[in-house]
C-alpha positions as CSV (number, residue, x, y, z in Angstrom):
1,M,-94.7,112.1,-35.1
2,L,-96.3,114.9,-33.2
3,H,-94.3,116.3,-30.3
4,P,-96.8,116.8,-27.4
5,R,-95.3,120.2,-26.5
6,I,-96.5,121.6,-29.9
7,F,-100.0,122.0,-28.2
8,E,-98.4,124.1,-25.5
9,Y,-96.3,126.2,-27.9
10,F,-99.3,126.8,-30.3
11,N,-101.9,127.3,-27.6
12,T,-102.1,131.0,-28.2
13,C,-101.9,130.8,-32.0
14,D,-104.9,131.4,-34.2
15,E,-103.8,128.9,-36.9
16,I,-101.3,126.2,-37.6
17,W,-99.6,126.1,-41.0
18,H,-97.8,122.8,-42.0
19,A,-95.4,122.8,-44.9
20,G,-95.7,119.2,-45.8
21,D,-94.4,115.7,-44.9
22,I,-97.2,115.3,-42.5
23,G,-96.8,111.5,-42.6
24,S,-100.0,110.4,-41.0
25,P,-103.7,111.4,-41.4
26,V,-103.9,110.9,-37.6
27,L,-101.4,113.7,-37.1
28,L,-103.3,116.0,-39.4
29,D,-106.5,115.1,-37.5
30,E,-104.9,116.0,-34.2
31,L,-103.7,119.4,-35.5
32,E,-107.1,120.2,-37.1
33,N,-108.9,119.3,-33.9
34,F,-106.6,121.6,-31.9
35,K,-106.6,124.7,-34.2
36,P,-107.6,125.7,-37.7
37,T,-104.9,124.2,-39.8
38,R,-103.6,125.0,-43.3
39,A,-101.5,122.3,-44.7
40,V,-99.8,121.2,-48.0
41,F,-98.7,117.7,-48.8
42,G,-95.0,116.7,-49.0
43,N,-93.2,114.2,-51.0
44,I,-93.5,111.5,-48.2
45,D,-97.3,112.0,-47.9
46,G,-99.6,109.3,-49.3
47,Y,-102.9,109.5,-51.1
48,D,-104.9,109.8,-47.9
49,I,-103.1,113.1,-47.0
50,R,-103.0,114.4,-50.6
51,L,-106.8,114.1,-50.8
52,R,-107.1,116.5,-47.8
53,T,-104.4,119.0,-48.7
54,S,-103.0,120.8,-51.7
55,K,-99.6,121.0,-53.3
56,I,-99.6,124.8,-53.0
57,L,-101.8,127.0,-50.9
58,R,-102.1,130.7,-51.7
59,F,-104.2,132.8,-49.2
60,E,-104.5,136.1,-47.4
61,C,-103.8,136.4,-43.7
62,E,-104.7,139.8,-42.5
63,N,-103.1,142.0,-45.2
64,I,-100.3,139.5,-46.0
65,D,-100.3,137.5,-49.2
66,V,-99.0,134.0,-48.2
67,M,-97.8,131.1,-50.3
68,L,-97.3,127.7,-48.6
69,T,-95.8,124.7,-50.4
70,H,-93.5,121.8,-49.5
71,I,-90.7,122.0,-52.1
72,G,-90.1,125.7,-52.6
73,G,-86.4,126.4,-52.3
74,Y,-85.0,129.8,-51.2
75,P,-83.8,133.1,-52.7
76,G,-81.7,132.5,-55.7
77,K,-82.6,128.7,-55.8
78,Y,-86.4,128.5,-56.0
79,A,-87.9,125.1,-57.1
80,P,-88.9,125.0,-60.8
81,E,-92.6,124.3,-60.0
82,V,-92.9,127.6,-58.1
83,R,-90.3,129.8,-59.7
84,M,-92.6,131.3,-62.3
85,E,-95.3,132.2,-59.9
86,L,-92.9,133.7,-57.4
87,Y,-91.2,135.9,-60.1
88,T,-94.5,137.0,-61.7
89,H,-96.7,137.4,-58.6
90,P,-94.6,137.2,-55.5
91,P,-96.4,136.8,-52.2
92,K,-95.2,138.8,-49.2
93,L,-94.6,135.6,-47.2
94,F,-93.3,132.4,-48.7
95,V,-93.3,129.3,-46.4
96,C,-91.9,125.9,-47.5
97,G,-90.4,122.8,-46.1
98,H,-88.7,119.8,-47.6
99,S,-85.0,120.5,-46.8
100,H,-85.5,120.1,-43.0
101,I,-83.1,123.0,-42.8
102,L,-84.3,125.9,-40.7
103,K,-84.0,129.1,-42.7
104,V,-85.5,132.6,-42.6
105,K,-84.3,134.9,-45.4
106,F,-85.6,138.1,-47.0
107,D,-85.5,138.2,-50.8
108,P,-84.9,141.8,-51.6
109,R,-85.5,141.3,-55.3
110,L,-89.0,140.0,-54.7
111,Q,-89.6,141.9,-51.5
112,M,-90.6,138.6,-50.0
113,L,-89.9,137.0,-46.7
114,C,-89.0,133.3,-47.1
115,M,-89.4,130.8,-44.1
116,N,-88.6,127.2,-43.7
117,P,-89.4,126.0,-40.2
118,G,-87.0,123.0,-40.4
119,A,-88.5,119.8,-39.3
120,A,-90.8,119.1,-36.3
121,G,-90.6,115.3,-36.4
122,R,-87.9,112.9,-35.4
123,Y,-87.2,111.5,-38.9
124,G,-84.7,112.9,-41.2
125,F,-81.1,114.1,-40.9
126,Q,-81.8,117.1,-38.7
127,T,-80.3,116.9,-35.2
128,V,-82.7,119.3,-33.6
129,S,-86.4,119.5,-34.4
130,T,-87.8,123.0,-34.8
131,I,-91.0,124.9,-35.2
132,M,-91.8,128.6,-35.8
133,R,-94.3,130.9,-34.2
134,F,-94.9,134.5,-35.4
135,E,-97.5,137.2,-35.5
136,I,-99.2,138.8,-38.4
137,D,-100.8,142.2,-37.6
138,G,-102.3,143.9,-40.6
139,S,-99.4,144.1,-43.1
140,K,-96.7,143.4,-40.5
141,I,-95.0,140.1,-39.8
142,D,-93.5,140.3,-36.3
143,N,-92.3,138.5,-33.2
144,L,-90.8,135.5,-35.0
145,E,-89.7,132.8,-32.6
146,V,-87.8,129.6,-33.5
147,I,-88.6,126.9,-30.9
148,E,-86.3,123.9,-30.6
149,L,-87.8,120.6,-29.6
150,R,-84.7,119.2,-28.1
151,D,-86.4,116.7,-25.8
152,W,-87.2,114.3,-28.6
153,P,-88.3,111.7,-28.2
154,P,-90.3,113.2,-25.4
155,T,-89.1,112.5,-21.9
156,K,-91.5,110.8,-19.5
157,S,-92.9,112.8,-16.6
């Protein structure tokens, strides 16, 4: 499900990053038609989404090395499928999903910022849906905002 206020919150963003469990190719189409979108597939995503996304995306945004995946873990408990890459070639920013638990934590050992935006949909065990918005300026990650989507399902106007 795509909360309609996401378009309002991300209106000033240059890109949208989705950490998996997209659920529907229609939702991915809506995001891609709105803004350039980088997305990875999650464990609930079917073949139609997996054809259009990757398990892991590694890319540069400004001067920030970014790694985006669905099942990634967090400092001290990284997922086995990404652990070796993180320890041998850590990005500056690691974004993952899966747990539906909002978490932002710096890993001092790897000098890496880890982000999990929680869950933006209405399925799962989370009680409040969340998204994140932040700025990358050169080699600086700044102005991180956590936005709660409490009016879910959306209220009628």
